[in-house]
Rosetta silent file (secondary structure, phi, psi, omega in degrees, C-alpha in Angstrom):
SEQUENCE: MASSPPDDRSQRDGLPISVCVPTTRQDIVGATIKAIRRQTWSDWELIVVGQGAHEAIQAAVFEAADGDARVRYVPLPGRGLSMARNAGMANAAGAVVAFTDDDCEPQPEWLSSIAHAFVSDCRIGVVGGAVLTPTTLGPLVTCPTVSPAEAVYDPATNPRRPPDGWDWIGANFAIRRPVATELAPHRGVRGLRRLHYFSAAYKQCLREFRVVGGLLNRI
SCORE:     score description
SCORE:     0.000 S_00000001
   1 L     0.000  147.511 -177.729   87.421   66.621   59.219 S_00000001
   2 E  -140.977  152.034  176.083   84.822   67.058   56.504 S_00000001
   3 L  -158.164  163.730 -178.175   81.176   67.902   56.231 S_00000001
   4 L   -82.650  130.725 -179.801   78.712   69.007   53.598 S_00000001
   5 L   -71.007  153.843  178.555   78.390   72.793   53.235 S_00000001
   6 L   -69.699  161.661  179.150   74.953   74.376   53.548 S_00000001
   7 L   -69.194  -36.641 -177.929   72.983   75.371   50.480 S_00000001
   8 L   -97.813   98.121 -177.798   72.857   79.023   51.547 S_00000001
   9 L   -73.252  -12.084 -176.590   76.450   80.216   51.798 S_00000001
  10 L   -79.553  -18.473 -178.590   75.302   83.729   52.749 S_00000001
  11 L   -82.921  119.884 -175.232   74.098   82.671   56.211 S_00000001
  12 L  -126.536   -3.743  176.929   76.962   83.033   58.652 S_00000001
  13 L  -156.406 -174.327  179.958   75.289   83.528   62.035 S_00000001
  14 L   115.435  -15.407  174.732   71.953   83.312   63.843 S_00000001
  15 L  -130.813  107.013 -178.694   72.523   80.094   65.823 S_00000001
  16 L   -68.631  126.423 -178.614   75.008   80.444   68.705 S_00000001
  17 E  -120.122  127.551  172.591   77.326   77.423   68.835 S_00000001
  18 E   -97.351  125.986  177.419   79.680   76.593   71.686 S_00000001
  19 E  -101.880  129.216  179.530   82.663   74.497   70.610 S_00000001
  20 E  -113.178  127.555  177.276   84.283   72.314   73.263 S_00000001
  21 E  -127.135  102.084  172.218   87.826   70.994   72.853 S_00000001
  22 E   -71.781  141.261 -179.658   89.229   68.851   75.693 S_00000001
  23 E  -148.385  146.491  170.179   93.023   68.864   75.673 S_00000001
  24 L  -124.491    1.966 -168.900   96.049   67.486   77.472 S_00000001
  25 L  -124.628   99.749 -178.653   98.542   68.460   74.747 S_00000001
  26 L   -69.738  -17.220 -176.594   99.809   72.008   74.613 S_00000001
  27 L   -81.186  -15.455 -177.252  101.993   71.239   71.601 S_00000001
  28 L  -124.535  -17.130 -174.387   99.104   70.549   69.196 S_00000001
  29 H   -63.995  -25.215 -179.791   95.959   72.252   70.535 S_00000001
  30 H   -59.541  -37.446  179.332   96.971   75.549   68.926 S_00000001
  31 H   -64.899  -37.578  177.639   96.295   74.194   65.435 S_00000001
  32 H   -65.148  -44.730  179.766   92.767   73.206   66.480 S_00000001
  33 H   -60.630  -44.774  179.753   92.092   76.658   67.926 S_00000001
  34 H   -63.617  -35.417  177.572   93.311   78.364   64.763 S_00000001
  35 H   -66.088  -38.388  176.824   91.062   76.106   62.668 S_00000001
  36 H   -65.571  -39.598 -178.819   88.039   77.128   64.761 S_00000001
  37 H   -68.453  -17.783  177.458   88.952   80.786   64.353 S_00000001
  38 L   -89.152    4.571 -177.274   88.911   80.301   60.563 S_00000001
  39 L   -63.820  141.780  176.421   85.278   79.169   60.579 S_00000001
  40 L   -75.042  -25.106  175.400   82.925   80.913   58.162 S_00000001
  41 L   -79.188  121.706 -170.559   80.148   80.698   60.761 S_00000001
  42 L   -93.820  -16.988 -174.253   80.757   83.681   63.047 S_00000001
  43 L   -90.065   74.593 -177.812   78.329   83.035   65.922 S_00000001
  44 E  -142.943  159.958  166.362   80.525   80.765   68.048 S_00000001
  45 E  -131.243  152.043  179.852   82.525   80.544   71.239 S_00000001
  46 E  -118.932  125.291  177.308   85.359   78.115   71.923 S_00000001
  47 E  -112.729  110.656  177.505   85.830   76.461   75.303 S_00000001
  48 E   -96.989  117.586 -178.018   89.163   74.707   75.670 S_00000001
  49 E   -99.833  111.631 -175.989   89.099   72.376   78.670 S_00000001
  50 E   -94.217  139.771  177.280   92.630   71.754   79.904 S_00000001
  51 E  -134.779  123.018  178.158   93.774   68.730   81.869 S_00000001
  52 L   116.527 -124.330 -176.375   97.315   68.312   83.095 S_00000001
  53 L   -76.783   83.735 -169.261  100.049   70.948   82.733 S_00000001
  54 H   -62.591  -40.891 -178.273   97.708   73.921   83.043 S_00000001
  55 H   -61.839  -44.869 -179.457  100.269   76.711   82.739 S_00000001
  56 H   -67.907  -41.970 -179.983  101.704   75.316   79.521 S_00000001
  57 H   -65.380  -45.621 -179.806   98.264   74.510   78.057 S_00000001
  58 H   -60.744  -41.043  178.356   96.871   77.909   78.984 S_00000001
  59 H   -62.291  -40.570  178.510   99.858   79.650   77.397 S_00000001
  60 H   -66.232  -38.820  178.748   99.336   77.670   74.181 S_00000001
  61 H   -64.509  -47.267 -178.620   95.633   78.539   74.157 S_00000001
  62 H   -63.970  -37.049  178.954   96.261   82.254   74.661 S_00000001
  63 H   -65.239  -45.542 -179.492   98.906   82.297   71.938 S_00000001
  64 H   -69.728  -32.453 -179.963   96.622   80.609   69.390 S_00000001
  65 H   -68.467  -32.455  176.225   93.645   82.784   70.409 S_00000001
  66 L    51.963   44.064  177.058   95.678   85.910   69.654 S_00000001
  67 L    84.824    0.727  179.321   93.315   88.137   71.601 S_00000001
  68 L   -70.933  112.748 -175.361   90.090   86.589   70.247 S_00000001
  69 L   -69.202  -11.889  179.522   87.620   87.043   73.113 S_00000001
  70 L   -77.937   -9.723 -179.254   85.492   84.147   71.845 S_00000001
  71 E   -98.491  125.175  179.278   88.168   81.687   73.032 S_00000001
  72 E  -124.423  149.723  177.127   88.034   80.681   76.699 S_00000001
  73 E  -114.092  128.972  178.560   90.199   78.374   78.772 S_00000001
  74 E  -121.520  112.344  177.507   88.681   76.196   81.520 S_00000001
  75 E   -78.018  140.534  179.908   91.133   74.247   83.730 S_00000001
  76 E  -119.302  122.057 -177.433   89.946   70.854   84.951 S_00000001
  77 L   -61.426  -41.584 -178.169   91.495   69.399   88.124 S_00000001
  78 L   -92.106 -176.765  178.896   90.862   65.780   87.138 S_00000001
  79 L  -123.398  150.634  176.921   91.479   63.857   83.937 S_00000001
  80 L   140.986  134.777 -177.385   89.123   62.089   81.578 S_00000001
  81 H   -63.534  -41.553  179.736   87.444   62.796   78.269 S_00000001
  82 H   -63.441  -44.161  177.938   83.941   62.436   79.672 S_00000001
  83 H   -59.886  -41.752 -178.416   84.722   64.817   82.540 S_00000001
  84 H   -67.101  -41.461  178.256   86.158   67.345   80.123 S_00000001
  85 H   -65.793  -38.711  176.392   83.149   67.215   77.811 S_00000001
  86 H   -63.165  -39.865  178.350   80.829   67.619   80.771 S_00000001
  87 H   -65.057  -39.774  176.647   82.852   70.641   81.917 S_00000001
  88 H   -62.227  -43.401  178.293   82.621   72.116   78.440 S_00000001
  89 H   -62.897  -40.654 -178.799   78.867   71.634   78.423 S_00000001
  90 H   -64.916  -27.924 -178.633   78.560   73.216   81.868 S_00000001
  91 H   -97.982   -0.317 -175.206   80.409   76.318   80.664 S_00000001
  92 L   -79.784  142.417  177.135   78.694   76.561   77.286 S_00000001
  93 L  -109.395  -12.531 -174.685   76.371   79.436   76.463 S_00000001
  94 L   -75.598  160.690  175.349   75.327   78.364   72.963 S_00000001
  95 L   -71.796  -24.650  177.591   72.062   76.766   71.896 S_00000001
  96 E  -126.726  141.095  176.351   74.175   74.001   70.323 S_00000001
  97 E  -117.081  122.748  179.697   77.390   72.512   71.694 S_00000001
  98 E  -107.667  145.684 -176.335   79.850   71.037   69.185 S_00000001
  99 E  -125.916  137.559  169.785   82.734   68.760   70.124 S_00000001
 100 L  -146.296  174.507 -175.626   86.033   67.976   68.495 S_00000001
 101 L  -102.832  165.236 -175.967   89.447   66.756   69.664 S_00000001
 102 L   -77.115   -2.031  174.551   92.713   68.595   70.186 S_00000001
 103 L  -111.794   18.550  179.169   94.340   66.750   67.264 S_00000001
 104 L  -112.969  149.916  176.705   91.636   67.708   64.739 S_00000001
 105 L  -128.170   92.788 -178.093   91.491   70.704   62.407 S_00000001
 106 L   -61.361  142.939  176.027   87.912   71.316   61.255 S_00000001
 107 L   -67.249  156.969 -174.112   87.441   72.671   57.766 S_00000001
 108 L   -56.266  -28.236 -178.328   86.203   76.288   57.537 S_00000001
 109 L   -91.160    8.382 -174.606   82.604   75.264   56.748 S_00000001
 110 H   -57.132  -56.523 -178.157   82.356   72.845   59.696 S_00000001
 111 H   -67.608  -32.658  176.572   80.209   74.994   62.002 S_00000001
 112 H   -62.969  -39.391  177.842   78.206   76.316   59.080 S_00000001
 113 H   -66.538  -41.833  177.853   77.300   72.734   58.131 S_00000001
 114 H   -61.936  -47.175 -179.549   76.315   71.934   61.716 S_00000001
 115 H   -60.667  -42.479 -179.977   74.164   75.054   61.973 S_00000001
 116 H   -60.618  -40.514 -179.510   72.472   74.289   58.655 S_00000001
 117 H   -62.942  -44.048 -178.680   71.560   70.789   59.848 S_00000001
 118 H   -71.819  -40.629 -178.271   69.944   72.066   63.053 S_00000001
 119 H   -68.578  -32.163 -175.771   68.196   75.035   61.437 S_00000001
 120 H   -72.744  -20.475 -178.333   66.791   72.914   58.620 S_00000001
 121 L  -151.652  109.760 -175.892   64.924   70.559   60.990 S_00000001
 122 L   -69.444  -12.416  179.631   63.968   71.528   64.536 S_00000001
 123 L   -80.533  -17.749 -177.339   63.479   67.839   65.432 S_00000001
 124 E   -70.404  127.248 -178.897   67.170   67.038   65.045 S_00000001
 125 E  -105.153  -30.590 -177.522   68.839   66.689   68.438 S_00000001
 126 E  -136.478  138.372  178.066   72.310   65.387   67.564 S_00000001
 127 E  -124.841  134.680  175.891   74.498   65.886   64.496 S_00000001
 128 E  -132.268  160.497 -176.616   77.614   63.878   63.679 S_00000001
 129 L  -149.186 -168.472 -172.645   80.001   63.921   60.753 S_00000001
 130 E   -81.768  151.906  169.436   83.107   62.616   59.056 S_00000001
 131 E  -128.898  120.762 -174.637   86.666   62.493   60.350 S_00000001
 132 L  -110.304  145.082  179.988   89.301   62.109   57.642 S_00000001
 133 L   -77.313  132.406  176.162   92.910   60.996   57.961 S_00000001
 134 L   -61.851  152.411 -179.850   95.515   63.640   57.008 S_00000001
 135 L   -81.706   -7.194 -174.814   97.609   62.839   53.963 S_00000001
 136 L  -106.358   19.378 -179.937  100.838   63.711   55.790 S_00000001
 137 L   -64.030  141.108  174.969  100.764   61.031   58.502 S_00000001
 138 L   -75.635  171.003 -175.163  104.068   59.385   59.337 S_00000001
 139 L   -66.940  -22.828 -177.435  104.546   55.604   59.075 S_00000001
 140 L  -104.623    9.013 -177.744  104.067   55.027   62.814 S_00000001
 141 L  -105.745  135.732  177.154  101.054   57.311   63.263 S_00000001
 142 L  -118.719  152.977 -179.351   97.468   56.091   63.146 S_00000001
 143 L  -148.686  128.911  178.404   94.281   58.106   62.881 S_00000001
 144 L   -67.041  142.580  178.209   90.643   56.932   62.990 S_00000001
 145 L  -124.547  128.828  176.576   88.669   57.585   59.822 S_00000001
 146 E  -130.523  121.383 -179.814   84.892   57.819   59.673 S_00000001
 147 L  -131.149   72.909 -177.646   83.161   58.625   56.379 S_00000001
 148 L   -74.125  165.482  177.566   79.438   58.025   56.861 S_00000001
 149 L   -83.824  163.229  174.038   76.769   58.574   54.262 S_00000001
 150 L   -67.700  121.707 -176.389   74.282   61.441   54.305 S_00000001
 151 E  -161.143  152.975  171.371   71.481   60.179   56.529 S_00000001
 152 E  -123.105  129.378 -175.958   68.912   61.101   59.153 S_00000001
 153 E  -118.134  124.899  176.580   68.084   58.514   61.808 S_00000001
 154 L  -112.726  100.204 -178.853   64.947   58.635   63.947 S_00000001
 155 L   -61.833  -22.036 -178.802   65.214   56.009   66.729 S_00000001
 156 L   -67.636  -33.118 -178.315   61.556   56.574   67.611 S_00000001
 157 L   -96.552  -23.673 -178.609   60.361   55.081   64.317 S_00000001
 158 L  -146.209   73.058 -171.641   63.136   52.536   63.741 S_00000001
 159 L   -69.492  -19.231 -173.430   64.992   51.829   67.000 S_00000001
 160 L   -96.927  -18.175 -173.532   66.770   48.660   65.838 S_00000001
 161 L  -141.234  105.867  171.677   68.249   49.664   62.493 S_00000001
 162 L   -67.070  159.525  177.672   69.939   52.944   61.559 S_00000001
 163 L   -64.305  155.269 -179.808   69.975   53.751   57.836 S_00000001
 164 L   -56.649  134.437  177.662   72.785   52.297   55.756 S_00000001
 165 L    84.016   -0.523 -178.328   75.988   54.266   56.095 S_00000001
 166 L   -78.666  128.395  179.799   74.899   56.061   59.257 S_00000001
 167 L  -167.582  162.360  173.870   77.753   56.575   61.705 S_00000001
 168 L  -161.165  171.784 -174.010   79.525   59.226   63.761 S_00000001
 169 E  -143.295  155.066 -175.883   82.475   59.680   66.104 S_00000001
 170 L   -64.509  -17.962  179.718   83.237   61.703   69.234 S_00000001
 171 L   -78.922   -5.520 -179.372   85.733   63.891   67.376 S_00000001
 172 E  -155.175   82.681  173.297   82.930   65.436   65.298 S_00000001
 173 E  -151.452  161.364  179.095   79.490   65.782   66.786 S_00000001
 174 E  -142.559  152.092 -176.014   77.129   68.461   68.084 S_00000001
 175 E  -141.981  141.529  172.722   74.081   68.386   70.321 S_00000001
 176 E   -66.524  137.472 -176.872   71.298   70.780   71.198 S_00000001
 177 H   -61.209  -39.647  177.385   71.784   71.884   74.773 S_00000001
 178 H   -60.642  -33.581  177.838   68.179   71.041   75.817 S_00000001
 179 H   -65.864  -44.579  177.991   68.696   67.460   74.587 S_00000001
 180 H   -63.726  -36.423  178.495   71.835   67.098   76.684 S_00000001
 181 H   -64.412  -37.916  177.476   69.999   68.592   79.661 S_00000001
 182 H   -64.534  -34.051 -179.239   67.267   65.960   79.313 S_00000001
 183 H   -78.433  -24.765 -168.496   69.907   63.217   79.383 S_00000001
 184 L   -56.916  -42.847 -173.241   71.873   64.676   82.296 S_00000001
 185 L   -72.296   -8.876 -172.409   69.895   63.378   85.314 S_00000001
 186 H   -61.372  118.671  177.303   70.072   59.740   84.229 S_00000001
 187 H    54.261   27.444  173.645   71.688   57.665   86.983 S_00000001
 188 H    74.658   12.817  178.930   73.275   60.755   88.444 S_00000001
 189 L  -118.922  159.321 -179.362   75.732   61.334   85.564 S_00000001
 190 L   -73.043  151.192 -177.944   75.915   64.034   82.968 S_00000001
 191 H   -59.770  -35.533 -176.652   74.434   63.425   79.539 S_00000001
 192 H   -70.913  -23.482  173.695   77.715   63.899   77.709 S_00000001
 193 H   -63.346  -42.172 -179.799   79.270   61.070   79.691 S_00000001
 194 H   -69.452  -35.797  178.189   76.652   58.754   78.244 S_00000001
 195 H   -65.057  -34.896  179.430   77.189   60.175   74.759 S_00000001
 196 H   -61.333  -34.040  179.565   80.897   59.451   75.060 S_00000001
 197 L   -99.808   34.036 -176.265   80.050   55.785   75.584 S_00000001
 198 L   -58.139  -44.916 -176.264   77.469   55.773   72.803 S_00000001
 199 L   -66.279  -38.317 -177.666   78.907   52.770   71.011 S_00000001
 200 L   -75.023  -27.607 -177.395   79.162   50.662   74.162 S_00000001
 201 L  -121.600   45.617 -169.707   75.658   51.556   75.360 S_00000001
 202 H   -55.948  -53.918 -174.840   74.016   51.918   71.961 S_00000001
 203 H   -66.294  -37.882  179.645   70.539   50.580   72.723 S_00000001
 204 H   -62.863  -43.772  179.067   70.296   52.417   76.042 S_00000001
 205 H   -63.855  -38.100  178.872   71.180   55.722   74.387 S_00000001
 206 H   -63.862  -38.200  177.013   68.630   55.118   71.654 S_00000001
 207 H   -63.321  -41.432 -179.513   65.952   54.625   74.283 S_00000001
 208 H   -66.931  -41.798  178.349   66.977   57.870   75.927 S_00000001
 209 H   -65.135  -33.852  178.603   66.997   59.777   72.660 S_00000001
 210 H   -65.149  -36.514  178.887   63.560   58.365   71.876 S_00000001
 211 H   -63.675  -43.897 -177.245   62.308   59.749   75.185 S_00000001
 212 H   -86.582   -7.181  172.050   63.565   63.261   74.445 S_00000001
 213 L    78.137   25.357 -178.284   62.477   63.050   70.823 S_00000001
 214 L   -94.255  132.189  170.881   65.761   63.926   69.157 S_00000001
 215 E   -81.561  155.626  177.237   66.659   62.797   65.650 S_00000001
 216 E  -113.451  124.993 -173.789   70.279   61.988   64.914 S_00000001
 217 E  -119.687  139.868  174.717   71.684   63.495   61.754 S_00000001
 218 E  -101.745  130.782  179.297   74.933   62.831   59.870 S_00000001
 219 L  -105.024    0.000    0.000   76.469   65.825   58.094 S_00000001
């Protein structure tokens, strides 16, 4: 995963960020946890939402956390990415909730870049960024790659056409908690469920974001 670092490298805290990682795979989630623990931005908590073999997943989480109290494990009885993201949001304490997948390893400046985007413009409600394919993939392994351009999109002023190069993916995005709360009551489902289906319900989501007044930013 990649993102643009902030201009001020000296700022390392001041915006609490909750990171949510849904997982079903105890054999790989440890690498994601260790990558979060290497973040230069220090004001974070990590919520790992486990689905499936809870004992094995929990053991992997505790091993990778290595006593770091900022890492929490939340078991989820059911399965589903949307359910897991909603559970992460429900357990989050941060002003911003960031999401990545259990097969991703964010670069050390990832949370710092997210924080810089939100701090630089209070109107921004959602931030998304790039996901890059590792160079060590085997011949039978595939990985989605998203490399959008630097852009800020305001659906309120231009609801039909995002700027050229604007894109994001569920493996790398963050949202202000109040924005997600505004989306939550819609049709009785949580806001993050609708965000998960952003591509399929693009125009509907844009209408909702226009209502809550959030800009969408690519980092």
